Backbone and ligand atoms as CSV (ligand in chain L), in Angstrom:
chain,resi,resn,atom,element,x,y,z
A,1,MET,N,N,0.837,-1.189,0.022
A,1,MET,CA,C,0.033,0.022,0.005
A,1,MET,C,C,0.867,1.230,-0.015
A,2,HIS,N,N,0.491,2.187,-0.821
A,2,HIS,CA,C,1.217,3.491,-0.861
A,2,HIS,C,C,0.338,4.574,-0.290
A,3,THR,N,N,0.985,5.423,0.535
A,3,THR,CA,C,0.261,6.498,1.148
A,3,THR,C,C,1.012,7.770,1.024
A,4,THR,N,N,0.269,8.851,0.888
A,4,THR,CA,C,0.904,10.159,0.790
A,4,THR,C,C,0.116,11.137,1.694
A,5,VAL,N,N,0.788,12.131,2.148
A,5,VAL,CA,C,0.181,13.166,2.949
A,5,VAL,C,C,0.478,14.527,2.291
A,6,ASP,N,N,-0.375,15.538,2.573
A,6,ASP,CA,C,-0.159,16.820,1.996
A,6,ASP,C,C,0.970,17.533,2.757
A,7,MET,N,N,1.054,17.409,4.017
A,7,MET,CA,C,2.073,17.995,4.832
A,7,MET,C,C,2.599,16.979,5.853
A,8,ALA,N,N,3.875,16.897,6.028
A,8,ALA,CA,C,4.457,15.880,6.899
A,8,ALA,C,C,5.094,16.533,8.114
A,9,ASP,N,N,5.025,15.806,9.201
A,9,ASP,CA,C,5.849,16.238,10.349
A,9,ASP,C,C,7.127,15.488,10.357
A,10,ARG,N,N,7.959,15.622,11.350
A,10,ARG,CA,C,9.317,14.996,11.362
A,10,ARG,C,C,9.217,13.479,11.464
A,11,THR,N,N,8.092,12.892,11.928
A,11,THR,CA,C,8.028,11.487,12.078
A,11,THR,C,C,7.595,10.733,10.794
A,12,TRP,N,N,7.159,11.540,9.832
A,12,TRP,CA,C,6.650,10.924,8.604
A,12,TRP,C,C,7.805,10.625,7.604
A,13,HIS,N,N,7.849,9.387,7.121
A,13,HIS,CA,C,8.908,9.011,6.199
A,13,HIS,C,C,8.374,8.572,4.838
A,14,GLY,N,N,7.087,8.748,4.631
A,14,GLY,CA,C,6.459,8.358,3.355
A,14,GLY,C,C,6.457,9.487,2.419
A,15,ALA,N,N,5.638,9.358,1.380
A,15,ALA,CA,C,5.569,10.349,0.315
A,15,ALA,C,C,4.816,11.602,0.815
A,16,VAL,N,N,5.139,12.765,0.243
A,16,VAL,CA,C,4.521,14.035,0.535
A,16,VAL,C,C,4.067,14.650,-0.725
A,17,GLY,N,N,2.845,15.167,-0.762
A,17,GLY,CA,C,2.305,15.791,-1.937
A,17,GLY,C,C,0.908,15.274,-2.309
A,18,VAL,N,N,0.365,15.813,-3.357
A,18,VAL,CA,C,-0.981,15.406,-3.740
A,18,VAL,C,C,-0.938,13.945,-4.280
A,19,VAL,N,N,-2.051,13.260,-4.158
A,19,VAL,CA,C,-2.145,11.882,-4.463
A,19,VAL,C,C,-1.816,11.598,-5.938
A,20,THR,N,N,-2.122,12.556,-6.808
A,20,THR,CA,C,-1.920,12.337,-8.232
A,20,THR,C,C,-0.395,12.181,-8.546
A,21,THR,N,N,0.419,12.877,-7.823
A,21,THR,CA,C,1.868,12.691,-7.944
A,21,THR,C,C,2.288,11.266,-7.621
A,22,LEU,N,N,1.762,10.778,-6.552
A,22,LEU,CA,C,2.073,9.419,-6.165
A,22,LEU,C,C,1.526,8.397,-7.120
A,23,LEU,N,N,0.316,8.660,-7.633
A,23,LEU,CA,C,-0.244,7.711,-8.629
A,23,LEU,C,C,0.519,7.663,-9.920
A,24,GLU,N,N,1.122,8.733,-10.315
A,24,GLU,CA,C,1.928,8.738,-11.566
A,24,GLU,C,C,3.311,8.149,-11.310
A,25,ARG,N,N,3.831,8.321,-10.079
A,25,ARG,CA,C,5.223,7.916,-9.861
A,25,ARG,C,C,5.381,6.421,-9.409
A,26,GLU,N,N,4.453,5.977,-8.636
A,26,GLU,CA,C,4.618,4.624,-8.094
A,26,GLU,C,C,4.052,3.597,-9.056
A,27,PRO,N,N,4.608,2.366,-9.119
A,27,PRO,CA,C,4.113,1.352,-9.970
A,27,PRO,C,C,2.675,0.923,-9.517
A,28,VAL,N,N,1.774,0.814,-10.490
A,28,VAL,CA,C,0.375,0.378,-10.205
A,28,VAL,C,C,0.344,-1.128,-10.152
A,29,THR,N,N,-0.042,-1.692,-9.067
A,29,THR,CA,C,-0.037,-3.121,-8.898
A,29,THR,C,C,-1.472,-3.693,-8.875
A,30,ALA,N,N,-2.444,-2.779,-8.821
A,30,ALA,CA,C,-3.886,-3.191,-8.799
A,30,ALA,C,C,-4.383,-3.455,-10.226
A,31,ASP,N,N,-5.369,-4.334,-10.301
A,31,ASP,CA,C,-6.041,-4.607,-11.586
A,31,ASP,C,C,-7.134,-3.615,-11.867
A,32,ILE,N,N,-7.666,-3.017,-10.787
A,32,ILE,CA,C,-8.823,-2.196,-10.895
A,32,ILE,C,C,-8.757,-1.117,-9.832
A,33,ALA,N,N,-9.324,0.087,-10.113
A,33,ALA,CA,C,-9.253,1.151,-9.123
A,33,ALA,C,C,-10.664,1.813,-9.025
A,34,PHE,N,N,-11.064,2.082,-7.836
A,34,PHE,CA,C,-12.273,2.870,-7.517
A,34,PHE,C,C,-11.865,4.153,-6.939
A,35,VAL,N,N,-12.317,5.252,-7.513
A,35,VAL,CA,C,-11.895,6.577,-7.116
A,35,VAL,C,C,-13.098,7.353,-6.606
A,36,CYS,N,N,-12.931,8.047,-5.468
A,36,CYS,CA,C,-13.993,8.910,-4.959
A,36,CYS,C,C,-13.398,10.214,-4.607
A,37,GLY,N,N,-14.219,11.215,-4.414
A,37,GLY,CA,C,-13.741,12.571,-4.028
A,37,GLY,C,C,-14.375,13.612,-4.882
A,38,PRO,N,N,-13.883,14.851,-4.761
A,38,PRO,CA,C,-14.379,15.897,-5.663
A,38,PRO,C,C,-14.077,15.523,-7.130
A,39,GLU,N,N,-14.997,15.915,-8.002
A,39,GLU,CA,C,-14.822,15.484,-9.434
A,39,GLU,C,C,-13.537,15.901,-10.011
A,40,ALA,N,N,-13.032,17.083,-9.739
A,40,ALA,CA,C,-11.743,17.494,-10.284
A,40,ALA,C,C,-10.629,16.550,-9.781
A,41,MET,N,N,-10.684,16.128,-8.540
A,41,MET,CA,C,-9.642,15.225,-8.011
A,41,MET,C,C,-9.796,13.840,-8.636
A,42,MET,N,N,-11.055,13.382,-8.779
A,42,MET,CA,C,-11.261,12.074,-9.427
A,42,MET,C,C,-10.701,12.122,-10.848
A,43,THR,N,N,-10.998,13.165,-11.614
A,43,THR,CA,C,-10.498,13.315,-12.964
A,43,THR,C,C,-8.977,13.264,-12.982
A,44,ALA,N,N,-8.377,14.044,-12.127
A,44,ALA,CA,C,-6.876,14.098,-12.110
A,44,ALA,C,C,-6.323,12.765,-11.686
A,45,SER,N,N,-6.968,12.109,-10.727
A,45,SER,CA,C,-6.444,10.769,-10.291
A,45,SER,C,C,-6.551,9.689,-11.346
A,46,VAL,N,N,-7.676,9.751,-12.028
A,46,VAL,CA,C,-7.882,8.722,-13.132
A,46,VAL,C,C,-6.831,8.990,-14.217
A,47,ARG,N,N,-6.640,10.231,-14.601
A,47,ARG,CA,C,-5.654,10.527,-15.627
A,47,ARG,C,C,-4.239,10.091,-15.176
A,48,ALA,N,N,-3.951,10.292,-13.934
A,48,ALA,CA,C,-2.644,9.840,-13.428
A,48,ALA,C,C,-2.492,8.348,-13.511
A,49,LEU,N,N,-3.566,7.667,-13.150
A,49,LEU,CA,C,-3.527,6.158,-13.278
A,49,LEU,C,C,-3.389,5.708,-14.654
A,50,MET,N,N,-4.099,6.361,-15.621
A,50,MET,CA,C,-3.978,5.983,-17.010
A,50,MET,C,C,-2.556,6.320,-17.554
A,51,ASN,N,N,-2.000,7.408,-17.107
A,51,ASN,CA,C,-0.610,7.757,-17.518
A,51,ASN,C,C,0.369,6.725,-17.005
A,52,ASN,N,N,-0.041,5.985,-15.942
A,52,ASN,CA,C,0.781,5.010,-15.351
A,52,ASN,C,C,0.422,3.644,-15.832
A,53,GLY,N,N,-0.395,3.519,-16.895
A,53,GLY,CA,C,-0.614,2.281,-17.558
A,53,GLY,C,C,-1.940,1.551,-17.295
A,54,MET,N,N,-2.787,2.099,-16.434
A,54,MET,CA,C,-4.076,1.457,-16.194
A,54,MET,C,C,-5.057,1.818,-17.276
A,55,PRO,N,N,-5.724,0.795,-17.894
A,55,PRO,CA,C,-6.721,1.077,-18.905
A,55,PRO,C,C,-7.989,1.665,-18.394
A,56,ALA,N,N,-8.594,2.533,-19.163
A,56,ALA,CA,C,-9.779,3.252,-18.743
A,56,ALA,C,C,-10.931,2.339,-18.297
A,57,ASP,N,N,-10.984,1.185,-18.905
A,57,ASP,CA,C,-12.111,0.281,-18.484
A,57,ASP,C,C,-11.797,-0.494,-17.237
A,58,HIS,N,N,-10.711,-0.160,-16.540
A,58,HIS,CA,C,-10.389,-0.755,-15.237
A,58,HIS,C,C,-10.576,0.266,-14.112
A,59,LEU,N,N,-11.073,1.473,-14.472
A,59,LEU,CA,C,-11.160,2.566,-13.527
A,59,LEU,C,C,-12.665,2.922,-13.323
A,60,TYR,N,N,-13.042,3.157,-12.082
A,60,TYR,CA,C,-14.386,3.489,-11.731
A,60,TYR,C,C,-14.407,4.776,-10.855
A,61,VAL,N,N,-15.368,5.602,-11.046
A,61,VAL,CA,C,-15.482,6.853,-10.263
A,61,VAL,C,C,-16.852,6.829,-9.577
A,62,SER,N,N,-16.898,7.403,-8.387
A,62,SER,CA,C,-18.115,7.475,-7.650
A,62,SER,C,C,-18.744,8.874,-7.907
A,63,LEU,N,N,-19.952,8.874,-8.460
A,63,LEU,CA,C,-20.630,10.091,-8.822
A,63,LEU,C,C,-21.898,10.353,-8.012
A,64,GLU,N,N,-21.725,10.187,-6.704
A,64,GLU,CA,C,-22.877,10.318,-5.811
A,64,GLU,C,C,-23.160,11.836,-5.579
A,65,ARG,N,N,-23.732,12.463,-6.571
A,65,ARG,CA,C,-24.061,13.862,-6.401
A,65,ARG,C,C,-25.485,14.136,-6.756
A,66,ASN,N,N,-26.028,15.195,-6.168
A,66,ASN,CA,C,-27.363,15.611,-6.432
A,66,ASN,C,C,-28.452,14.598,-6.188
A,67,MET,N,N,-28.182,13.626,-5.319
A,67,MET,CA,C,-29.203,12.652,-5.030
A,67,MET,C,C,-30.348,13.289,-4.202
A,68,HIS,N,N,-31.520,12.867,-4.548
A,68,HIS,CA,C,-32.698,13.360,-3.754
A,68,HIS,C,C,-33.617,12.177,-3.481
A,69,CYS,N,N,-34.337,11.689,-4.455
A,69,CYS,CA,C,-35.338,10.656,-4.161
A,69,CYS,C,C,-34.661,9.240,-3.997
A,70,GLY,N,N,-33.621,9.001,-4.798
A,70,GLY,CA,C,-32.988,7.744,-4.706
A,70,GLY,C,C,-33.703,6.560,-5.384
A,71,ILE,N,N,-34.814,6.869,-6.080
A,71,ILE,CA,C,-35.623,5.818,-6.717
A,71,ILE,C,C,-35.887,6.092,-8.157
A,72,ALA,N,N,-35.047,6.864,-8.865
A,72,ALA,CA,C,-35.139,7.121,-10.252
A,72,ALA,C,C,-36.506,7.831,-10.586
A,73,HIS,N,N,-36.911,8.749,-9.745
A,73,HIS,CA,C,-38.157,9.468,-9.933
A,73,HIS,C,C,-37.985,10.950,-10.222
A,74,CYS,N,N,-37.095,11.627,-9.484
A,74,CYS,CA,C,-37.071,13.079,-9.512
A,74,CYS,C,C,-36.154,13.647,-10.630
A,75,GLY,N,N,-35.124,12.913,-11.044
A,75,GLY,CA,C,-34.226,13.318,-12.100
A,75,GLY,C,C,-33.096,14.221,-11.661
A,76,ARG,N,N,-33.001,14.502,-10.366
A,76,ARG,CA,C,-31.934,15.397,-9.907
A,76,ARG,C,C,-30.537,14.839,-10.013
A,77,CYS,N,N,-30.395,13.522,-10.134
A,77,CYS,CA,C,-29.152,12.927,-10.211
A,77,CYS,C,C,-28.716,12.636,-11.635
A,78,GLN,N,N,-29.470,13.167,-12.605
A,78,GLN,CA,C,-29.245,12.902,-14.009
A,78,GLN,C,C,-27.864,13.351,-14.449
A,79,LEU,N,N,-27.160,12.496,-15.129
A,79,LEU,CA,C,-25.854,12.807,-15.778
A,79,LEU,C,C,-25.992,12.201,-17.191
A,80,GLY,N,N,-26.335,13.108,-18.157
A,80,GLY,CA,C,-26.558,12.637,-19.496
A,80,GLY,C,C,-27.675,11.608,-19.507
A,81,PRO,N,N,-27.492,10.453,-20.084
A,81,PRO,CA,C,-28.547,9.425,-20.133
A,81,PRO,C,C,-28.679,8.628,-18.780
A,82,LEU,N,N,-27.793,8.901,-17.842
A,82,LEU,CA,C,-27.769,8.115,-16.601
A,82,LEU,C,C,-28.580,8.782,-15.492
A,83,LEU,N,N,-29.296,7.987,-14.770
A,83,LEU,CA,C,-29.779,8.426,-13.462
A,83,LEU,C,C,-28.878,7.735,-12.481
A,84,LEU,N,N,-28.077,8.500,-11.796
A,84,LEU,CA,C,-26.994,7.946,-11.017
A,84,LEU,C,C,-27.483,7.092,-9.813
A,85,CYS,N,N,-28.736,7.428,-9.337
A,85,CYS,CA,C,-29.285,6.556,-8.262
A,85,CYS,C,C,-29.694,5.184,-8.800
A,86,ARG,N,N,-29.921,5.115,-10.053
A,86,ARG,CA,C,-30.345,3.832,-10.674
A,86,ARG,C,C,-29.215,3.183,-11.434
A,87,ASP,N,N,-28.414,3.943,-12.135
A,87,ASP,CA,C,-27.402,3.364,-13.001
A,87,ASP,C,C,-26.000,3.476,-12.405
A,88,GLY,N,N,-25.836,4.073,-11.288
A,88,GLY,CA,C,-24.530,4.210,-10.691
A,88,GLY,C,C,-24.667,3.844,-9.243
A,89,ALA,N,N,-24.205,4.522,-8.351
A,89,ALA,CA,C,-23.472,5.771,-8.552
A,89,ALA,C,C,-22.038,5.590,-9.012
A,90,VAL,N,N,-21.541,4.383,-8.938
A,90,VAL,CA,C,-20.207,4.108,-9.371
A,90,VAL,C,C,-20.297,3.782,-10.850
A,91,VAL,N,N,-19.498,4.522,-11.660
A,91,VAL,CA,C,-19.569,4.389,-13.104
A,91,VAL,C,C,-18.121,4.175,-13.624
A,92,ARG,N,N,-18.073,3.300,-14.615
A,92,ARG,CA,C,-16.775,3.030,-15.221
A,92,ARG,C,C,-16.310,4.282,-15.977
A,93,TRP,N,N,-14.999,4.556,-15.847
A,93,TRP,CA,C,-14.412,5.806,-16.346
A,93,TRP,C,C,-14.658,5.952,-17.865
A,94,ASP,N,N,-14.538,4.931,-18.613
A,94,ASP,CA,C,-14.675,5.090,-20.091
A,94,ASP,C,C,-16.099,5.506,-20.406
A,95,ARG,N,N,-17.048,5.344,-19.551
A,95,ARG,CA,C,-18.377,5.862,-19.749
A,95,ARG,C,C,-18.591,7.235,-19.109
A,96,ALA,N,N,-18.051,7.447,-17.975
A,96,ALA,CA,C,-18.261,8.648,-17.211
A,96,ALA,C,C,-17.476,9.822,-17.765
A,97,ALA,N,N,-16.325,9.621,-18.341
A,97,ALA,CA,C,-15.443,10.733,-18.767
A,97,ALA,C,C,-16.168,11.716,-19.739
A,98,GLU,N,N,-16.807,11.123,-20.746
A,98,GLU,CA,C,-17.437,11.963,-21.756
A,98,GLU,C,C,-18.597,12.739,-21.125
A,99,LEU,N,N,-19.362,12.121,-20.224
A,99,LEU,CA,C,-20.506,12.734,-19.574
A,99,LEU,C,C,-20.032,13.900,-18.640
A,100,MET,N,N,-18.958,13.624,-17.915
A,100,MET,CA,C,-18.431,14.590,-16.956
A,100,MET,C,C,-17.796,15.819,-17.674
A,101,ALA,N,N,-17.362,15.619,-18.882
A,101,ALA,CA,C,-16.701,16.722,-19.656
A,101,ALA,C,C,-17.703,17.737,-20.075
A,102,VAL,N,N,-19.024,17.415,-20.172
A,102,VAL,CA,C,-19.999,18.349,-20.653
A,102,VAL,C,C,-20.442,19.246,-19.463
A,103,ARG,N,N,-20.330,20.557,-19.643
A,103,ARG,CA,C,-20.727,21.502,-18.581
A,103,ARG,C,C,-22.218,21.413,-18.331
A,104,GLY,N,N,-22.589,21.556,-17.067
A,104,GLY,CA,C,-23.972,21.597,-16.684
A,104,GLY,C,C,-24.641,20.298,-16.473
A,105,ARG,N,N,-23.844,19.182,-16.602
A,105,ARG,CA,C,-24.406,17.894,-16.414
A,105,ARG,C,C,-24.116,17.422,-15.009
L,1,LIG,S1,S,-32.136,10.808,-7.039
L,1,LIG,FE1,FE,-34.104,11.169,-7.945
L,1,LIG,S2,S,-33.869,10.291,-9.886
L,1,LIG,FE2,FE,-32.038,9.853,-8.891
């Protein structure tokens, strides 16, 4: 397991910096990755993993945003053709990337 911290004290001997730096620098040993967090961080993390050799269809992002009814009724969780409460909320990156790139979705 690889861990990084934003700021280290004197007792920390691991990596320091944003996680994307670690994801690009360290060898990826996992077959699949699930990424959560703010969308900008998920996008940066997924790109770092792909730059490090992981295929897009092995990456998943958690898009649990704008949930309201949770039963595919209100439409607040809509992302393009997806209702995230019904079709996600975890979506494979090769499907999510295009939808997340469109503003206002
Ligand atoms: S939360 Fe209402 S449709 Fe998904």
